[in-house]
C-alpha positions in Angstrom: 5.5 -101.6 -29.1 4.8 -104.9 -30.6 1.6 -106.5 -32.0 2.4 -110.2 -32.0 4.8 -112.3 -34.0 5.3 -111.9 -37.8 5.6 -114.8 -40.2 9.3 -115.3 -39.4 8.8 -115.1 -35.6 9.9 -111.5 -35.4 7.8 -109.0 -33.5 5.8 -106.6 -35.6 5.4 -102.9 -34.6 1.9 -101.9 -33.4 -0.2 -100.0 -35.8 -1.3 -96.6 -34.3 -5.0 -96.0 -34.2 -6.2 -92.5 -34.9 -9.5 -91.0 -34.0 -10.2 -87.6 -35.5 -13.1 -85.3 -34.7 -13.7 -82.3 -37.0 -15.5 -79.3 -35.6 -18.3 -79.7 -38.3 -20.3 -82.9 -38.1 -20.5 -83.4 -41.8 -16.8 -82.5 -42.4 -17.9 -79.9 -44.9 -16.2 -76.5 -45.1 -16.3 -73.4 -47.4 -13.7 -70.9 -48.6 -12.3 -68.7 -45.9 -13.8 -70.8 -43.0 -11.8 -72.1 -40.1 -11.1 -75.8 -39.8 -10.5 -77.4 -36.4 -9.7 -81.1 -36.2 -8.8 -82.8 -32.9 -7.0 -86.1 -33.0 -6.1 -88.8 -30.5 -3.6 -91.6 -31.1 -3.8 -95.0 -29.4 -1.8 -98.2 -29.7 1.6 -96.7 -29.3 4.0 -96.1 -26.4 4.0 -92.3 -25.9 7.8 -92.3 -25.4 8.3 -93.9 -28.9 7.4 -90.8 -30.9 10.2 -88.4 -31.8 8.2 -85.9 -34.0 4.7 -85.2 -35.2 3.8 -83.4 -38.4 0.3 -81.9 -38.9 -0.8 -80.7 -42.3 -3.9 -79.7 -44.2 -3.5 -80.3 -48.0 -5.2 -81.1 -51.2 -4.2 -83.6 -53.9 -5.5 -84.9 -57.2 -6.3 -88.4 -58.2 -7.0 -89.7 -61.7 -5.5 -89.6 -65.2 -2.2 -87.8 -65.7 0.2 -86.6 -63.1 -1.0 -86.2 -59.6 -0.6 -82.9 -57.8 -0.3 -82.1 -54.2 -0.3 -78.8 -52.4 0.2 -78.2 -48.7 -2.0 -75.4 -47.3 -1.0 -75.7 -43.6 2.0 -77.4 -42.0 3.4 -77.7 -38.4 6.1 -80.0 -37.1 6.5 -80.7 -33.4 9.8 -82.3 -32.5 11.0 -83.6 -29.2 14.3 -82.3 -27.8 17.2 -84.8 -28.4 17.0 -87.7 -26.0 13.4 -87.1 -25.1 10.1 -88.3 -26.4 7.4 -86.1 -27.9 4.1 -86.2 -25.9 1.7 -86.9 -28.7 -1.3 -88.9 -27.7 -3.5 -86.0 -28.8 -3.4 -82.7 -30.7 -5.4 -80.1 -32.6 -5.0 -78.8 -36.2 -6.4 -75.4 -36.8 -6.3 -73.3 -40.0 -8.3 -70.9 -42.1 -9.1 -72.5 -45.4 -8.2 -70.6 -48.7 -10.5 -69.6 -51.6 -9.7 -72.9 -53.5 -9.4 -75.2 -55.2 -12.6 -76.8 -54.1 -13.1 -80.6 -53.6 -14.2 -82.1 -56.9 -15.5 -85.5 -57.9 -14.8 -85.6 -61.6 -14.9 -88.4 -64.1 -11.2 -88.0 -65.1 -9.8 -86.2 -62.1 -10.7 -85.7 -58.5 -9.5 -83.1 -56.0 -9.4 -84.2 -52.3 -8.7 -82.2 -49.2 -7.5 -83.9 -46.0 -5.9 -83.5 -42.6 -2.7 -85.5 -42.5 -1.0 -86.5 -39.2 2.5 -88.1 -39.6 4.3 -89.7 -36.6 8.1 -90.2 -36.6 9.3 -93.0 -34.3 12.6 -93.4 -32.5 13.1 -96.6 -34.6 13.3 -94.5 -37.7 9.9 -95.6 -39.0 7.0 -93.3 -39.7 3.2 -93.6 -39.9 0.8 -91.4 -41.9 -2.9 -91.1 -41.3 -5.1 -89.0 -43.7 -8.7 -87.8 -42.9 -10.6 -86.5 -45.9 -13.1 -83.6 -45.6 -15.3 -81.8 -48.2 -14.2 -78.3 -49.2 -16.9 -76.3 -51.1 -20.1 -77.5 -52.6 -19.4 -78.6 -56.2 -21.7 -81.3 -57.6 -20.0 -84.5 -58.8 -19.4 -84.6 -62.6 -21.6 -86.9 -64.6 -20.1 -89.6 -66.9 -20.3 -89.4 -70.7 -23.8 -89.2 -72.1 -24.7 -91.7 -74.8 -26.6 -90.4 -77.7 -29.5 -92.4 -79.2 -29.4 -92.6 -83.0 
């Protein structure tokens, strides 16, 4: 699982490549709708993964403290001494009533599907795939008043 030599001549681990396909072409969902996302991982040796976590969550970006809330979580772990078979998987959940995705001036709310791989080496790799939840219009910036 190497991708060439690093600056000091040491081998670098390969970076997994994720392809994710949502069941809605525009990745747009509403409250109480089902989300289905299928993923495929390339660029890793299948026997190098020890566990996979699949989650659907929302988080905030912007001023102040950032919040994060996990809506759906699954962990698939290989039995001791064996590898997890993880080149592909599916995340399925019914979405809640809110909070909705929001593109504000000061704060933003983002929803995503997150896949996290845990390797036998002790390293992990996270891949996030954003989707729209709800149909809120983006906020407008401050309006200047003419004197």
